[in-house]
N, C-alpha and C positions, 0 to 999 in steps of 0.2 A: 870618122869616126860616129859610132851608134849613139844616137841621143838617148838621155835616159826618159825624157818626155816627148810624146808626140801628139797628145790631145789633151785638151783643156775642156773641161766642163764647167759651166757657170749657172748658177742659181739665176732667177730672175727678180722675184720681189724682193725688194729692200737690199738687193745685191746690185742690181743695175738700174733699177728706180724706185722710187718711194712707193710704199703701199702699205705699212702697218698703221701709218698716221691716219689714214683715211678711215680704218677700222676703228681707231680710237676716238676719232672725231663723232664717228657715226655712234659709237657706244655712249659718248656724252649726250647726243642728242636723245637716245633710246632713254636714258637715266631720266632726262627731263619730262619727257613724254609719261614715264611711269612714276613720276616723284609721289604723286598721292598714294601710292601702293607699296613703295618699297624704296628704303634707302640705297643712294648709290653703291655703297660696298656690297650690301647684301644682294642687290641686283646682279652686280658684277660678278658674284660668286654663283648665281643661280645661271647666268648666261653662260660661264665658262663650264659649267657640270652640262649644260643643254649641248654645247659645242664638241665636248668630250664623247659624250653617248651619240652624238650624230655623225660623227666622223665615218663610222662605218657605212652609214646610210648615204651621206650627201656628200663625202670626200671634202676636200679643202676647197675654200673660196666663198666669193661674196654671196652665191646663192644660198648656200647652206648657212652662212652667217645669218642672212634674213630669215629663213625658216627658224633657225635656232632662236632669233629674237622674238619670233611670233609665238612659238612654244613657249618662251619663258614670260612673255605678257600674259598668257592665258593661265600658265601656273601661278604667278604671283598675285593673280586679280581673282583667281578661283572660277576662270571661265568669263568673267565679267567684263572684259575690256571692251572699251568701245570701238566701234567699227572705224572712228575717224583715227583711233591711233594705230590700228593695222595698217589703216591708208597712208600714214604716217612712216611707218615702219617700211613698207614697200617702197614708198617714193625715197626713202633715205637708201635703200638699196640700190635703187634704179641711179640716183645721183653717182654712187660709187663705181657702178657700171659706165658712166659717162664721163667720168674724171679723166682730164688729158693726163697723158705720161709725162713725169717729170725725172729725166735721168739723174743718177747720183755723180758727184764730184769724180772726174777720172774715167768714167765708166766709158764714154765712146772713145777717148783715147787710149785706154787700155786694151780694149776689145779689137780696135783697128790696128793697133801695133802688132798684138798676138795673131791676128789672122793672116799676116803675112807668112808666118812660118810654122804655124800648128794647125790641126784640125780642131775646130771650135764647135762643141754642142752645148746648147742650151738644155738643161734638165731642170724642169720645174713641176711643182705640183699645182692644183687648180682646175678652175673651170676651164674646158678646151677653147670655147668661144671666147671667153675673157682674156685667157692668156693669149689666143691668137691676135685678139685685138691690140692688146698691149705691145704685143712684140712689132706688130705692124705699124703701130704710132710711133715706137721708139726710134725708128730709123736704123736699128741694128740688124734687121732680120737676115740682109745679105751677106753680112759677116759670118753668118755661122752655116757651117757644114750640114748640120742636123739639128732639128728639133724633137725633144722627147718630153711630153707632157704626161707626166705618170700619177698614179694614185697614191703611191707610197715612195719613198726614199728609203730602200734597204740596201745592204752589200750585195744581194743579188741583182737589184735595179742597176746599181752602178757596174756591175761585171757584165751584164748582159749588155748596156748600154755602150760601154766602153771598148767590148768585143766587136760590135756591131759597126761602130764608128771609129775604131782605131786598131791598136795593137794590144788591147786588153788593159785591165786597170792597172797593170804593174808599171805600165808608162804612161798614166793618165794622173791629171791633177783634178780635183772639184773646188770649186771657189765659191763660197756662199758666206750669208750672215746667220746662219742657223747651225750651231753645234750639232744638234740632236739629228737634223735631216741632212744636212751638207758634208759635215766633217766627219764625224764618226763613223758612218757607214762607208764612207769612201776610203778610210783608212782601213778599215774591217775587210773591204773588198781586195786591197792590197794596192792601194793607190795612195797619191799625195791628198791631204784635206786642207784647205787654206781658208781661215776663219777672218771674215771681214766684218767685225759688229758693225750694226747699224746704228745702234742708241736706243731704239724701239724694238722690242722684242716681245712676240706673243707666249704668254706663260706655258702653253704646250710644246712651244719648240725649244725651251731652255733646258741645258745639259751641261754636265763639268766637262771641260777640256781632256783629251787622251793622257795619260800619264806617260811621260818620257819617249815620246814616239819621234823618230828622226824624219818622219813624213807628215809633220805637223808644223804649221806656221802661222802665227796671228799678224795681220797688216793692220795699219791704220786707216787705210784706204786703198783703192784700186790703183792709185798712182804708182804705190810700191809693187805691184803684181809683176810687172815685165823684168823689172831687176831680179826678182826671186825666181822667176821662171830662167833667165839667163844662167843664173848662178847654179840652179840645178843641172843645166847641161841638157 
């Protein structure tokens, strides 16, 4: 009997391990540093605008976030931001780059279980060095047959990745916490898109779920994934 599924793709940040909460903690620290120049809500809006503008220049990840914070600090202070504040922003970003990895519940068991019978591919956005560091520290690296660190997650990204590392998107599943990046483009490519919400979500990753797709499912956590994969066949 031919399996419907042969390849399973996993997102990394906030799917296998915590990530967004460190961005939110750093953003609160940033708001404290600029409290004399902007209220927190206004500052958050300006920072989000900077991040949106800068995605094409810096991509996703901590380094781009640091640069967007510095740019926002310059904007809200009319270029008068003290050097000490810039130093604190850089220090906050470096703290993020050093933060130890904390796996999400059931991540280890789910990946270990599925690695026995399926090709596993890690498909993640972000800074190359930082994502490699996190994967190495996670202890999950040897369970994946391939790792793709990409600039954008589009239907073509998934078609290419699942063709390189499997039997094409039609026999592949993508598992992640981002409706916009992990679920919708994977389904558009012809695969399954499995949504595992994290609870904290970056504003730029929000999107509505797909309408009436037989290749979409939402799980409470990764503990439910092996049973879903078995049910698909």
